[in-house]
FIKOLFI-540621 format. One line per 10 residues: number of its first residue (from 0); their letters; for each residue x negated, y negated, z of C-alpha. Coordinates in pm, whole numbers, always signed. Example, Ala and Ser with C-alpha at 12.3 -4.5 7.8 and 13.67 -1.06 7.14 Angstrom:
# residues 2
0) AS) -1230 +450 +780 | -1367 +106 +714 .
This chain:
# residues 369
0) MVLDVQKKIE) -1853 -3537 -290 | -2021 -3721 +7 | -1807 -3830 +320 | -1865 -4149 +520 | -1879 -4073 +930 | -1541 -4206 +918 | -1359 -4025 +702 | -1528 -3740 +876 | -1355 -3776 +1199 | -1055 -3900 +1058 .
10) YVGKLAVLGF) -1032 -3566 +878 | -1093 -3385 +1157 | -849 -3539 +1404 | -579 -3490 +1139 | -696 -3106 +1175 | -682 -3125 +1528 | -276 -3209 +1486 | -209 -3017 +1231 | -373 -2685 +1431 | -165 -2859 +1747 .
20) LALMAYSPKL) +171 -2872 +1598 | +135 -2524 +1422 | +86 -2309 +1744 | +330 -2563 +1909 | +588 -2386 +1626 | +455 -2073 +1747 | +554 -2085 +2069 | +857 -2324 +2116 | +914 -2179 +2459 | +605 -2245 +2602 .
30) WITKKDFPVI) +717 -2588 +2595 | +1015 -2585 +2791 | +1082 -2503 +3179 | +1399 -2321 +3139 | +1320 -1966 +2972 | +1262 -1598 +3100 | +900 -1679 +3209 | +818 -1880 +3540 | +643 -2212 +3489 | +329 -2236 +3706 .
40) PRFDFIPIPS) +223 -2552 +3784 | -117 -2602 +3883 | -79 -2788 +4200 | +295 -2730 +4415 | +328 -3091 +4463 | +387 -3144 +4122 | +730 -3219 +4014 | +873 -2973 +3712 | +1086 -3146 +3480 | +1470 -3019 +3400 .
50) YPFDYIFTFL) +1634 -3033 +3082 | +1677 -3239 +2907 | +1284 -3399 +3003 | +1151 -3099 +2932 | +1270 -3149 +2587 | +1225 -3559 +2610 | +863 -3469 +2678 | +826 -3195 +2403 | +954 -3424 +2178 | +753 -3732 +2273 .
60) LICLLVFFFF) +414 -3518 +2237 | +513 -3417 +1895 | +583 -3752 +1804 | +251 -3896 +1941 | +84 -3594 +1739 | +270 -3756 +1416 | +146 -4068 +1482 | -215 -4015 +1549 | -219 -3789 +1230 | -169 -4129 +967 .
70) KQKEIVGLSI) -292 -4336 +1264 | -572 -4213 +1488 | -531 -4527 +1709 | -689 -4544 +2052 | -371 -4589 +2280 | -221 -4320 +2086 | -503 -4080 +2150 | -533 -4191 +2508 | -156 -4121 +2537 | -145 -3785 +2381 .
80) TILYFYLAMV) -441 -3671 +2594 | -277 -3770 +2892 | +58 -3609 +2861 | -84 -3270 +2768 | -310 -3291 +3065 | +43 -3338 +3292 | +197 -3076 +3072 | -123 -2832 +3161 | -49 -2908 +3518 | +350 -2840 +3484 .
90) DQNRLQPYFY) +273 -2499 +3375 | -83 -2380 +3315 | -17 -2156 +3034 | -36 -2438 +2816 | -417 -2428 +2829 | -457 -2215 +2587 | -790 -2261 +2415 | -661 -2413 +2049 | -462 -2679 +2285 | -762 -2765 +2433 .
100) QSILSIFFIS) -979 -2824 +2189 | -785 -3006 +1978 | -683 -3180 +2250 | -1041 -3272 +2365 | -1117 -3387 +1956 | -807 -3598 +2013 | -934 -3758 +2299 | -1315 -3779 +2180 | -1169 -4009 +1854 | -984 -4190 +2067 .
110) FYKNDSKSKT) -1305 -4354 +2178 | -1352 -4494 +1820 | -1438 -4832 +1701 | -1512 -5019 +1364 | -1855 -5028 +1407 | -2156 -4819 +1342 | -2275 -4746 +1701 | -1930 -4654 +1829 | -1846 -4422 +1491 | -2210 -4194 +1531 .
120) IVLHSLMLLF) -2093 -4189 +1902 | -1734 -4017 +1781 | -1899 -3841 +1535 | -2153 -3659 +1791 | -1890 -3624 +2051 | -1655 -3415 +1786 | -2016 -3202 +1697 | -2147 -3121 +2030 | -1765 -2983 +2106 | -1783 -2755 +1842 .
130) LATYFFSGIH) -2181 -2648 +1887 | -2061 -2571 +2264 | -1750 -2374 +2146 | -2023 -2160 +1967 | -2339 -2159 +2234 | -2129 -2056 +2492 | -1861 -1789 +2329 | -2194 -1639 +2260 | -2348 -1661 +2622 | -2028 -1564 +2783 .
140) KINENFNSVW) -2043 -1225 +2566 | -2375 -1140 +2772 | -2185 -872 +2975 | -2169 -509 +3001 | -1826 -483 +3039 | -1831 -666 +2672 | -2065 -415 +2544 | -1859 -151 +2677 | -1548 -306 +2491 | -1644 -400 +2223 .
150) MHAFSKHFGF) -1855 -84 +2142 | -1518 +104 +2203 | -1356 -136 +1987 | -1552 -127 +1684 | -1602 +241 +1701 | -1263 +269 +1672 | -1213 +63 +1356 | -1553 +156 +1239 | -1655 +493 +1368 | -1765 +567 +985 .
160) LPEIVRYLFT) -2096 +351 +1064 | -2394 +522 +1237 | -2381 +489 +1613 | -2737 +334 +1637 | -2557 +49 +1385 | -2251 -6 +1589 | -2466 +3 +1916 | -2692 -245 +1782 | -2409 -464 +1614 | -2251 -503 +1940 .
170) RSVPFIEAII) -2547 -580 +2171 | -2654 -878 +1926 | -2317 -1044 +1878 | -2362 -1272 +2223 | -2723 -1393 +2100 | -2639 -1388 +1698 | -2327 -1667 +1827 | -2559 -1843 +2078 | -2834 -1848 +1831 | -2610 -1967 +1506 .
180) ALFLLFNKTR) -2500 -2287 +1760 | -2854 -2366 +1829 | -2870 -2386 +1406 | -2660 -2640 +1414 | -2937 -2875 +1569 | -3185 -2853 +1357 | -3175 -3045 +944 | -3398 -2683 +837 | -3118 -2428 +970 | -2803 -2632 +968 .
190) KIGVITIVTM) -2629 -2508 +659 | -2715 -2114 +765 | -2544 -2194 +1080 | -2238 -2343 +895 | -2230 -2054 +660 | -2238 -1778 +937 | -1983 -1950 +1100 | -1735 -2004 +870 | -1818 -1604 +726 | -1751 -1535 +1124 .
200) HLGIVTLLLV) -1355 -1684 +1128 | -1326 -1554 +790 | -1414 -1186 +888 | -1179 -1229 +1224 | -872 -1360 +1006 | -931 -1071 +736 | -895 -849 +1078 | -629 -971 +1200 | -401 -997 +886 | -539 -643 +829 .
210) FGYGFNVIPW) -479 -487 +1177 | -116 -735 +1185 | -158 -860 +1539 | -337 -1245 +1683 | -137 -1433 +1409 | -136 -1736 +1636 | -507 -1750 +1591 | -537 -1740 +1235 | -474 -2185 +1214 | -687 -2184 +1459 .
220) NLQNILSVIL) -983 -2039 +1304 | -914 -2237 +975 | -897 -2545 +1174 | -1245 -2444 +1289 | -1391 -2359 +949 | -1308 -2672 +822 | -1404 -2905 +1080 | -1722 -2763 +1066 | -1782 -2785 +768 | -1679 -3177 +762 .
230) LFWQYKSENA) -1893 -3233 +1089 | -2237 -3025 +984 | -2260 -2951 +615 | -2419 -3270 +537 | -2555 -3418 +819 | -2876 -3531 +865 | -3060 -3568 +1174 | -3395 -3713 +1315 | -3467 -3483 +1575 | -3279 -3209 +1705 .
240) LELFTSYFNY) -3140 -3352 +2047 | -2992 -3645 +1854 | -2651 -3537 +1931 | -2706 -3562 +2289 | -2928 -3907 +2317 | -2865 -4114 +2056 | -2660 -4430 +2164 | -2613 -4251 +2478 | -2356 -4400 +2710 | -2100 -4306 +2960 .
250) KKAIVIGLVF) -1893 -4207 +2709 | -2120 -3908 +2581 | -2213 -3849 +2910 | -1817 -3746 +2978 | -1799 -3582 +2654 | -2169 -3368 +2789 | -1989 -3283 +3150 | -1687 -3157 +2943 | -1835 -2975 +2683 | -2162 -2841 +2834 .
260) LLPFSNLVGF) -2195 -2876 +3244 | -1849 -2788 +3341 | -1850 -2472 +3078 | -2166 -2383 +3271 | -2052 -2425 +3620 | -1828 -2147 +3483 | -2143 -1847 +3516 | -2076 -1966 +3903 | -1732 -1912 +3898 | -1637 -2328 +3929 .
270) WDHLLSFSFF) -1468 -2370 +3601 | -1209 -2183 +3427 | -1290 -1903 +3140 | -1114 -2035 +2837 | -1203 -2413 +2927 | -1560 -2286 +2920 | -1529 -2146 +2553 | -1527 -1749 +2672 | -1344 -1618 +2401 | -1318 -1236 +2323 .
280) SAKLNYYYIE) -1599 -1209 +2605 | -1423 -915 +2780 | -1474 -1151 +3080 | -1060 -1236 +3115 | -872 -1097 +3380 | -557 -890 +3259 | -315 -837 +3494 | -6 -629 +3601 | +221 -613 +3896 | +378 -289 +4037 .
290) INDEDLLTNL) +734 -319 +4239 | +753 -127 +4531 | +1087 -202 +4711 | +1401 -119 +4576 | +1592 -406 +4685 | +1331 -641 +4482 | +1391 -411 +4245 | +1788 -441 +4229 | +1759 -831 +4263 | +1511 -899 +4008 .
300) PENVKKQIYI) +1713 -1110 +3715 | +1836 -966 +3413 | +1569 -1075 +3198 | +1287 -977 +3433 | +1421 -652 +3447 | +1397 -597 +3082 | +978 -650 +3111 | +923 -347 +3314 | +828 -2 +3187 | +742 +301 +3399 .
310) FEGKNIINFN) +354 +414 +3431 | +232 +657 +3634 | +570 +680 +3773 | +537 +321 +3964 | +796 +22 +3794 | +509 -216 +3614 | +526 -580 +3473 | +251 -672 +3276 | +186 -1003 +3249 | +32 -1051 +2879 .
320) DWAGIVNGVL) +328 -838 +2740 | +539 -1065 +2963 | +403 -1385 +2861 | +360 -1312 +2486 | +699 -1166 +2442 | +872 -1487 +2615 | +614 -1802 +2619 | +439 -1669 +2240 | +54 -1701 +2403 | -123 -1467 +2630 .
330) FYPEDRVANK) -102 -1522 +2994 | -354 -1785 +3137 | -611 -1552 +3287 | -704 -1702 +3658 | -599 -1539 +3985 | -446 -1843 +4100 | -149 -1788 +3848 | -110 -1449 +3859 | -87 -1478 +4256 | +221 -1735 +4169 .
340) TQKYIESFST) +382 -1550 +3899 | +328 -1249 +4190 | +523 -1497 +4444 | +788 -1565 +4185 | +903 -1234 +4129 | +858 -1122 +4528 | +1140 -1469 +4571 | +1368 -1260 +4439 | +1369 -1012 +4749 | +1671 -1036 +5039 .
350) KTNKENLTKL) +1412 -957 +5276 | +1245 -1196 +5513 | +946 -1020 +5529 | +781 -1027 +5183 | +461 -754 +5251 | +411 -519 +5075 | +689 -577 +4798 | +431 -570 +4496 | +80 -490 +4459 | -97 -717 +4184 .
360) VEYHHRKVR) -344 -513 +3950 | -645 -676 +3785 | -669 -376 +3546 | -929 -469 +3303 | -1215 -504 +3598 | -979 -259 +3824 | -955 -525 +4113 | -598 -418 +4338 | -407 -781 +4549 .
């Protein structure tokens, strides 16, 4: 069955909504402010909505998403984008990659007008989003940390394979992923790229089911499988750069800026890792905090004390574990978020001098703050 451009856009939009709602259902506490994990605003001046307004905003977002599923109106898509942006500024831990990708899809579909030029721009915008996802996901994996971390993981689960096979596979993964993204640009290689991407996602889903963790990203993997097939399988281009150059206007410039220029700037430390499609790259930061003060330890709320465990004789709280238990998502891996979380914990001390109460450790790259 050959789908027209309008249907492709409509179905990708529906998948974005379903993926967003499924993952909201998996992480309900992420969307409220009164919970056992601190809300971390992007800027201190942003007001944090308290009950019942946090529930009202969440309910409004759900209603808008459901409405967009049936009627992909520009005003609805833009409203969803603005509301999500506000909620993500209220709590940066909502900037998870699967929410961000769906929001970008909805935002680009909001460009839609009922004429062939507009339809083509929206279709190209969605295609550029997914192309950038796989390209940068590969590029960010070109680092020594990825090689060591994933060689270890690969050896742990597939140690029966010859070491040279494990070594070559680990080293080639970043380049394979970036290249299959480039395959999507050319008519002769596009279907090979689609088949490889689908196979990769099916492999990820299978491994998650076998190993029994990471279930929250299964809907995202399925969403990407179906979206890539819809967008690329039947597509025929006149030239390899058509997605970038055809009907170029300010809307396409916005798209290219969001999905190519900003992610590229992550390589020089400007843009966040997860917003740059740095997935499973071993570049992300992971944090824990040592509680070094007895007064602070005594005054911590019971819900925080529950997260403490003893490691090498020290009282430790692992931010990823804590965020996963309460929010249902991983801790947002940026220093500014970790520093604010550290200050939140230290705020329970009755001491005027807050120095040396805790020690923040980024343990993935062994940095102490």
